[in-house]
C-alpha positions as CSV (number, residue, x, y, z in Angstrom):
1,F,89.2,93.7,84.0
2,K,91.4,91.3,81.9
3,V,94.3,91.7,84.4
4,V,92.2,89.9,87.0
5,E,91.8,86.9,84.6
6,D,95.5,87.1,83.8
7,F,96.2,86.9,87.6
8,E,93.9,83.9,88.0
9,I,95.7,82.1,85.1
10,A,99.1,82.8,86.7
11,V,97.9,81.5,90.1
12,S,96.6,78.4,88.4
13,K,100.0,77.7,86.8
14,Y,101.9,78.4,90.0
15,T,99.7,76.3,92.3
16,G,98.6,73.6,89.9
17,A,94.9,74.2,90.6
18,P,92.7,73.7,87.5
19,T,90.5,76.7,88.3
20,V,91.2,79.9,90.3
21,I,88.5,82.5,91.2
22,A,90.0,85.7,92.6
23,T,88.2,87.6,95.3
24,D,89.0,90.6,97.6
25,S,89.9,88.4,100.6
26,C,90.4,84.8,101.7
27,T,87.5,85.2,104.1
28,N,85.2,86.1,101.2
29,A,86.6,83.3,99.1
30,L,85.6,80.9,101.9
31,G,82.2,82.6,102.2
32,I,81.4,82.1,98.5
33,A,82.6,78.4,98.6
34,L,80.4,77.8,101.7
35,E,77.3,79.4,100.2
36,F,77.8,77.3,97.1
37,L,78.2,74.1,99.2
38,F,75.0,75.0,101.2
39,R,73.0,75.4,98.0
40,K,74.5,72.1,96.8
41,I,73.5,70.0,99.9
42,G,70.8,72.2,101.4
43,G,71.7,71.3,105.0
44,E,70.7,73.7,107.8
45,N,71.6,70.9,110.3
46,Y,75.0,70.2,108.8
47,V,78.0,70.8,111.1
48,I,81.4,72.0,109.9
49,N,84.3,71.3,112.2
50,I,87.3,73.7,112.5
51,P,90.3,74.2,114.8
52,R,89.8,76.3,118.0
53,Y,92.7,78.4,116.9
54,T,91.7,80.3,113.8
55,Y,90.7,83.7,112.6
56,I,87.3,84.9,113.8
57,S,85.9,85.5,110.3
58,I,86.0,81.7,109.6
59,P,83.2,80.6,112.1
60,N,81.4,83.8,111.1
61,Q,81.3,82.8,107.4
62,I,80.2,79.2,108.4
63,K,77.3,80.6,110.3
64,R,76.4,83.2,107.6
65,A,76.2,80.3,105.1
66,R,73.7,78.7,107.5
67,F,75.9,75.8,108.6
68,N,76.5,75.0,112.2
69,V,80.1,75.0,113.6
70,S,82.0,72.9,116.0
71,F,85.6,73.1,117.2
72,R,88.5,70.8,117.6
73,D,92.0,70.9,119.1
74,E,94.5,70.7,116.3
75,D,98.1,71.9,116.0
76,W,98.0,72.9,112.3
77,S,100.5,74.6,110.0
78,G,99.8,76.7,106.9
79,E,96.3,75.3,106.3
80,Y,93.6,73.2,107.9
81,Q,90.4,71.4,106.7
82,L,86.9,72.7,107.3
83,R,85.8,69.1,108.0
84,G,82.5,68.1,106.5
85,F,83.9,69.0,103.0
86,E,87.1,68.9,101.1
87,L,87.4,72.6,101.9
88,W,90.6,74.1,103.2
89,D,91.6,77.4,104.8
90,S,95.0,77.9,103.2
91,A,95.5,81.5,104.2
92,R,99.0,80.9,105.7
93,R,100.3,78.7,102.9
94,F,101.1,79.7,99.3
95,R,103.7,77.8,97.2
96,K,104.4,76.2,93.9
97,D,102.2,73.1,93.1
98,M,100.4,73.3,96.4
99,W,97.3,71.8,94.8
100,Y,99.0,68.4,94.7
101,E,101.5,68.8,97.5
102,D,99.9,66.1,99.6
103,G,101.5,63.5,97.3
104,P,100.4,60.8,94.9
105,A,97.5,59.7,97.1
106,I,95.6,63.0,96.8
107,R,96.5,63.2,93.1
108,D,94.9,59.8,92.6
109,R,91.8,60.9,94.6
110,I,91.4,64.0,92.6
111,N,91.9,62.1,89.3
112,D,89.2,59.7,90.6
113,G,86.7,62.6,90.8
114,V,87.1,64.0,94.4
115,I,86.2,67.7,94.4
116,R,88.2,70.0,96.6
117,Y,88.5,73.6,97.4
118,K,91.4,75.6,98.9
119,C,91.1,79.2,99.8
120,V,94.3,81.4,99.8
121,S,95.0,84.9,101.1
122,F,96.9,87.8,99.5
123,H,96.5,90.1,102.5
124,A,99.5,92.4,103.3
125,T,100.6,90.1,106.1
126,K,100.5,86.9,103.9
127,I,103.1,85.3,101.6
128,L,102.0,86.8,98.4
129,G,100.9,90.0,100.2
130,H,99.4,93.3,99.0
131,T,96.6,95.5,100.4
132,Q,94.0,92.8,100.0
133,G,93.0,89.7,98.0
134,G,92.2,86.1,98.1
135,A,91.2,83.2,95.8
136,I,89.4,79.9,95.6
137,L,91.5,77.1,94.1
138,T,89.3,74.3,92.9
139,N,88.5,71.5,90.4
140,D,84.8,72.1,90.6
141,A,83.6,73.4,87.2
142,E,80.1,74.0,88.7
143,L,81.5,76.4,91.3
144,K,83.4,78.4,88.7
145,Q,80.4,80.2,87.1
146,F,78.6,80.6,90.5
147,A,81.6,82.2,92.2
148,R,82.3,84.6,89.3
149,E,78.7,85.8,89.4
150,M,78.5,85.8,93.2
151,R,81.6,88.0,93.7
152,H,80.2,90.5,91.2
153,D,76.9,91.4,92.8
154,G,75.2,88.3,91.4
155,R,75.8,89.5,87.8
156,R,77.7,88.1,84.9
157,F,80.7,90.3,84.2
158,D,81.5,88.7,80.8
159,V,78.4,90.0,79.0
160,K,76.7,93.3,78.8
161,D,73.8,92.2,81.0
162,W,73.9,93.8,84.4
163,Q,70.7,92.2,85.8
164,P,71.7,90.0,88.8
165,R,70.8,86.3,88.5
166,L,71.9,85.6,92.1
167,L,71.6,87.4,95.5
168,G,75.2,88.4,95.1
169,R,78.1,89.6,97.2
170,H,80.5,92.5,96.4
171,D,83.8,90.6,96.7
172,Y,85.5,91.4,93.4
173,L,89.3,91.8,93.3
174,S,90.2,95.3,92.1
175,P,92.2,95.3,88.8
176,D,94.9,97.5,90.3
177,V,95.4,95.0,93.1
178,A,95.4,92.1,90.6
179,A,98.1,93.9,88.6
180,A,100.3,94.4,91.7
181,L,99.8,90.8,92.8
182,L,100.6,89.5,89.3
183,W,103.9,91.4,89.3
184,K,104.8,90.0,92.7
185,L,103.9,86.5,91.7
186,H,106.4,86.6,88.9
187,H,109.1,87.2,91.5
188,L,107.9,84.7,94.1
189,P,110.1,81.7,95.0
190,T,108.8,78.2,94.3
191,H,108.9,77.2,97.9
192,N,107.7,79.4,100.8
193,E,107.5,78.3,104.4
194,D,104.2,78.3,106.1
195,L,103.4,81.4,108.2
196,P,103.1,80.9,112.0
197,N,99.7,80.8,113.5
198,D,100.5,81.5,117.1
199,D,98.8,84.9,117.1
200,Y,95.3,83.3,116.6
201,P,93.1,83.3,119.7
202,D,91.2,80.3,121.1
């Protein structure tokens, strides 16, 4: 499974994100991040606010993680924030240094200790597209181990101990897909325009 780690390292270098955890979809990347955040704050009454125009899996994942969801009108491009956290659905954006692309202000906030999460997609219809795939981009060291275990049925994959430590998910990125995405990433331009979002329903 080393090719999956190689792909994560390459995405980290391309996007500028300190940590990358690959998954089998952007939806499941968001799902893992949301479950982690729920465990962190323990808030059944916590509300996450998202645009009305988005993919149906996003409110599904919010509810599955036991948060409440509310909707807003927003004309967004490429990515939008799941308000309530520094959590972003970046499924329609993927480009060089996107971790810091909001400019010096966000760089200063991150350097001051603000934790953020961006979830990207490698679905066939996306910028770095293949059959499937997604990833969490983050600077949260605590999430790193949790997400790696969670995506692998709640088990550690780096040791020969197959007993689950978490009630896990089965969201691991297949090595053959990681290899194909790694090859495509080496040939990807540094700047890619956001994909349109006009096919999302209200």
